C-alpha positions as CSV (number, residue, x, y, z in Angstrom):
1,X,-11.9,2.5,19.4
2,X,-10.2,0.2,17.1
3,X,-8.2,-2.6,18.8
4,X,-4.3,-2.5,18.5
5,X,-4.0,-5.7,16.6
6,X,-6.5,-4.3,13.8
7,X,-4.4,-1.1,13.8
8,X,-1.3,-3.0,13.4
9,X,-2.8,-4.9,10.5
10,X,-3.6,-1.9,8.7
11,X,-0.1,-0.4,9.1
12,X,1.3,-3.6,7.9
13,X,-0.9,-3.8,4.9
14,X,-0.2,0.0,4.1
15,X,3.7,-0.6,4.5
16,X,3.7,-3.9,2.4
17,X,1.8,-2.4,-0.4
18,X,4.3,0.3,-0.9
19,X,7.2,-2.0,-1.2
20,X,5.8,-4.0,-4.3
21,X,8.3,-5.8,-6.5
22,X,8.0,-7.4,-9.9
23,X,9.5,-10.9,-11.0
24,X,12.8,-10.9,-12.6
25,X,15.2,-13.6,-13.8
26,X,14.7,-17.5,-12.9
27,X,17.0,-18.7,-10.1
28,X,17.0,-21.3,-7.5
29,X,15.7,-20.2,-4.2
30,X,14.3,-21.7,-0.5
31,X,10.7,-22.8,-0.9
32,X,10.0,-20.8,2.3
33,X,11.6,-18.3,4.7
34,X,10.2,-16.8,7.8
35,X,11.4,-13.9,10.1
36,X,10.3,-10.9,12.3
37,X,11.2,-7.1,12.0
38,X,10.1,-3.6,12.7
39,X,8.5,-0.9,10.7
40,X,8.3,2.9,11.1
41,X,5.7,4.8,9.2
42,X,5.2,8.5,9.3
43,X,1.7,9.6,7.4
44,X,-0.9,12.2,7.6
45,X,-4.2,11.0,9.0
46,X,-5.7,11.1,5.6
47,X,-5.1,12.4,2.1
48,X,-5.5,16.1,2.2
49,X,-5.1,16.2,6.1
50,X,-2.7,19.0,7.6
51,X,-2.0,16.7,10.6
52,X,-0.4,13.3,10.9
53,X,1.9,11.0,13.3
54,X,4.5,8.3,13.0
55,X,4.1,4.8,14.0
56,X,6.3,1.8,14.9
57,X,5.1,-1.7,14.5
58,X,6.3,-5.2,14.1
59,X,6.4,-6.5,10.6
60,X,6.3,-10.3,10.0
61,X,8.6,-11.6,7.4
62,X,7.3,-14.6,5.3
63,X,8.0,-15.9,1.8
64,X,6.7,-19.0,0.0
65,X,7.8,-19.9,-3.5
66,X,6.7,-22.3,-6.1
67,X,6.4,-22.2,-9.9
68,X,3.1,-20.8,-10.0
69,X,2.5,-19.3,-6.4
70,X,4.4,-16.8,-4.4
71,X,3.9,-15.4,-0.9
72,X,6.1,-12.5,0.2
73,X,6.2,-8.8,1.2
74,X,4.2,-8.1,-1.7
75,X,1.3,-10.4,-0.7
76,X,0.1,-13.2,-2.8
77,X,1.0,-13.6,-6.6
78,X,-0.1,-16.3,-8.9
79,X,1.1,-16.7,-12.4
80,X,-1.7,-16.8,-15.1
81,X,-1.6,-19.4,-18.0
82,X,1.9,-20.3,-17.4
83,X,3.0,-16.8,-18.6
84,X,5.6,-14.6,-16.6
85,X,4.1,-11.5,-18.5
86,X,0.7,-11.8,-17.0
87,X,0.0,-12.2,-13.2
88,X,-2.7,-12.2,-10.9
89,X,-1.9,-10.5,-7.4
90,X,-3.7,-9.8,-4.3
91,X,-3.3,-5.9,-3.7
92,X,-3.5,-4.5,-0.1
93,X,-3.7,-1.0,1.3
94,X,-4.7,0.8,4.5
95,X,-5.4,4.0,6.5
96,X,-4.6,4.9,9.9
97,X,-7.4,6.0,12.3
98,X,-8.4,9.8,12.4
99,X,-8.7,10.8,16.0
100,X,-11.3,13.5,17.4
101,X,-10.0,17.1,17.7
102,X,-11.0,20.0,19.4
103,X,-9.6,22.4,16.7
104,X,-9.0,22.3,13.0
105,X,-11.4,21.2,10.0
106,X,-12.6,18.2,12.0
107,X,-13.2,20.0,15.2
108,X,-16.4,18.5,16.9
109,X,-16.7,15.6,14.2
110,X,-16.3,11.9,15.4
111,X,-13.1,9.9,15.1
112,X,-12.7,7.6,12.0
113,X,-11.6,4.0,12.4
114,X,-8.5,2.7,10.4
115,X,-9.2,1.5,6.9
116,X,-8.3,-1.8,5.0
117,X,-8.3,-2.1,1.2
118,X,-8.2,-5.6,-0.4
119,X,-8.8,-6.9,-3.6
120,X,-7.4,-8.4,-7.1
121,X,-4.4,-7.0,-9.0
122,X,-3.8,-7.9,-12.7
123,X,-0.1,-7.2,-13.7
124,X,1.2,-7.1,-17.2
125,X,4.7,-6.7,-18.1
126,X,5.2,-4.0,-20.8
127,X,9.0,-4.3,-21.3
128,X,12.1,-6.1,-19.8
129,X,15.6,-5.1,-20.1
130,X,18.4,-7.7,-21.1
131,X,19.5,-9.9,-18.4
132,X,16.2,-9.4,-16.6
133,X,17.7,-6.7,-14.6
134,X,14.8,-4.1,-15.2
135,X,11.0,-4.2,-16.2
136,X,8.0,-1.9,-16.8
137,X,4.9,-3.2,-15.3
138,X,1.4,-2.3,-15.6
139,X,-0.7,-2.7,-12.4
140,X,-4.5,-2.9,-12.3
141,X,-5.6,-3.3,-8.6
142,X,-9.3,-3.1,-7.7
143,X,-9.9,-2.9,-4.1
144,X,-13.0,-3.2,-1.6
145,X,-12.5,-0.6,1.2
146,X,-13.7,-1.4,4.7
147,X,-13.5,0.6,8.0
148,X,-12.4,-1.8,10.9
149,X,-13.0,-1.6,14.8
150,X,-13.6,-4.2,17.5
151,X,-16.4,-6.6,16.4
152,X,-17.1,-4.1,13.5
153,X,-16.4,-4.0,9.7
154,X,-18.3,-1.4,7.5
155,X,-18.1,-1.4,3.7
156,X,-16.7,1.9,2.5
157,X,-16.9,1.5,-1.3
158,X,-14.1,0.7,-4.0
159,X,-10.8,1.9,-5.0
160,X,-9.2,1.5,-8.5
161,X,-5.5,2.7,-8.6
162,X,-3.8,1.7,-11.9
163,X,-0.2,2.6,-12.2
164,X,2.8,2.1,-14.4
165,X,6.3,0.9,-12.3
166,X,9.6,0.4,-13.5
167,X,11.7,-1.9,-11.2
168,X,15.1,-3.3,-10.9
169,X,16.0,-5.9,-8.6
170,X,18.5,-8.7,-7.6
171,X,17.1,-11.2,-5.2
172,X,20.8,-12.7,-4.1
173,X,21.6,-11.9,-0.3
174,X,24.4,-9.2,-0.8
175,X,23.3,-8.1,-4.2
176,X,22.6,-4.5,-5.0
177,X,19.5,-2.4,-3.7
178,X,16.3,-3.2,-5.6
179,X,14.7,0.1,-6.6
180,X,11.2,1.0,-8.2
181,X,9.2,4.0,-9.2
182,X,5.7,3.9,-10.0
183,X,3.1,6.6,-11.0
184,X,-0.6,6.6,-11.8
185,X,-4.2,8.1,-11.0
186,X,-6.5,7.0,-8.3
187,X,-10.3,6.6,-8.7
188,X,-12.8,5.8,-6.0
189,X,-16.6,5.5,-5.2
190,X,-18.5,8.2,-3.7
191,X,-18.9,6.0,-0.4
192,X,-15.0,5.9,-0.1
193,X,-14.8,9.6,-0.5
194,X,-17.7,10.5,1.8
195,X,-16.0,8.4,4.6
196,X,-13.2,11.0,4.8
197,X,-14.6,14.1,3.1
198,X,-18.3,14.3,3.8
199,X,-19.8,16.9,6.3
200,X,-23.2,16.1,7.4
201,X,-25.9,18.7,8.0
202,X,-25.5,18.3,12.0
203,X,-21.6,18.8,11.5
204,X,-21.8,21.9,9.6
205,X,-20.5,25.2,11.0
206,X,-20.2,28.9,9.7
207,X,-16.6,27.7,8.7
208,X,-17.3,24.2,7.7
209,X,-20.2,24.1,5.2
210,X,-22.2,20.9,4.6
211,X,-20.6,18.8,1.9
212,X,-21.0,15.5,-0.1
213,X,-18.6,14.0,-2.0
214,X,-18.8,12.5,-5.6
215,X,-17.3,9.3,-7.0
216,X,-14.6,9.7,-9.6
217,X,-11.0,11.1,-9.9
218,X,-9.1,11.1,-6.4
219,X,-5.7,12.5,-7.6
220,X,-2.4,11.1,-8.7
221,X,0.5,9.4,-6.9
222,X,4.2,8.6,-7.3
223,X,5.9,6.0,-5.2
224,X,9.5,5.5,-4.7
225,X,10.8,2.1,-3.1
226,X,14.0,0.2,-2.4
227,X,14.8,-2.9,-0.5
228,X,18.0,-5.2,-0.2
229,X,18.7,-8.5,1.3
230,X,22.1,-8.6,3.1
231,X,22.6,-12.2,4.7
232,X,20.0,-12.9,7.1
233,X,18.6,-9.1,7.2
234,X,16.1,-7.6,5.0
235,X,16.1,-3.6,4.5
236,X,13.2,-1.8,2.9
237,X,12.2,2.0,2.5
238,X,9.7,4.0,0.5
239,X,8.5,7.4,-0.1
240,X,5.1,8.6,-1.5
241,X,3.8,11.8,-2.9
242,X,0.1,12.2,-3.9
243,X,-1.3,15.2,-5.6
244,X,-4.9,16.1,-5.0
245,X,-5.3,18.8,-7.5
246,X,-8.3,17.9,-9.6
247,X,-9.8,15.5,-7.5
248,X,-13.5,15.6,-7.2
249,X,-13.3,16.2,-3.3
250,X,-10.6,18.9,-3.5
251,X,-13.2,21.5,-2.5
252,X,-14.2,19.7,0.8
253,X,-13.8,21.9,3.8
254,X,-11.9,18.8,5.4
255,X,-9.0,19.1,2.7
256,X,-6.2,21.3,4.1
257,X,-3.3,20.3,1.8
258,X,-3.1,19.8,-2.0
259,X,-0.3,17.1,-1.4
260,X,0.1,13.9,0.8
261,X,3.5,12.7,1.9
262,X,4.2,9.4,3.3
263,X,7.4,7.6,4.2
264,X,8.4,4.5,5.9
265,X,11.4,2.1,6.6
266,X,11.5,-1.4,7.7
267,X,14.2,-4.1,9.0
268,X,13.5,-7.7,9.3
269,X,15.5,-10.6,10.4
270,X,15.2,-14.0,8.6
271,X,14.9,-16.5,11.3
272,X,14.4,-20.0,9.5
273,X,15.0,-21.0,5.7
274,X,13.8,-24.2,4.0
275,X,16.3,-26.7,2.7
276,X,14.2,-27.5,-0.2
277,X,14.8,-25.1,-3.1
278,X,12.9,-24.3,-6.3
279,X,13.7,-22.6,-9.5
280,X,11.4,-19.6,-10.0
281,X,11.2,-16.3,-11.9
282,X,11.0,-14.0,-9.2
283,X,12.8,-12.1,-6.5
């Protein structure tokens, strides 16, 4: 079974990827902030699964800011060509472990280790409102996927998940809620789809025929997110709906649902802040 620390890292990655935010107007902010919090995530075991569960886990709160590099709840972001319209980001995502079941479509099949997805993400600002209060961004993440267990990391293919996102945000403590809504398609390689949806010949039954997935369209996704800084506290929440209609693996006997629903909330306490400040477009 995967270690608790690996599982916690996957959940943190999945939660952080859902709370993505884009740059806004320039302001003076601390160079770094650190804190600690708690998150709760409710999610099916995999896209198309009929069962799932909820998880609670600690979340580190880390922010570092400079004119050309930022580290925050979104991951690592770097500004390209001194332009605030084009950014290079690190995209993170993850999946929870799939347990063995004595019944259901995976009865008798082995458990699946949690997955981690990591890769570059190019971001381009398509539009920005006056006073920098809102913006529309095109995100182009390409992630390598791995299944993770104790002493074992296996390649599970690639995921390409482009999406367009409209965001509003105010980085000042006590300011209004920052909200975002994003939507786009998903694509993945055959290896990624097979990890979740393949049925090998030795696993086939009269009600679960042998199945091998193909590469291509993985469905579509809509994500809503909101977060706010109140004094030394940071609050965040997200909700996500995926449609599997038209996905190349939709006819797998392991797919029970056409839609995938996930939601999470988090709260963090900022414990220390640098005295040095920097002017940066973000937050």
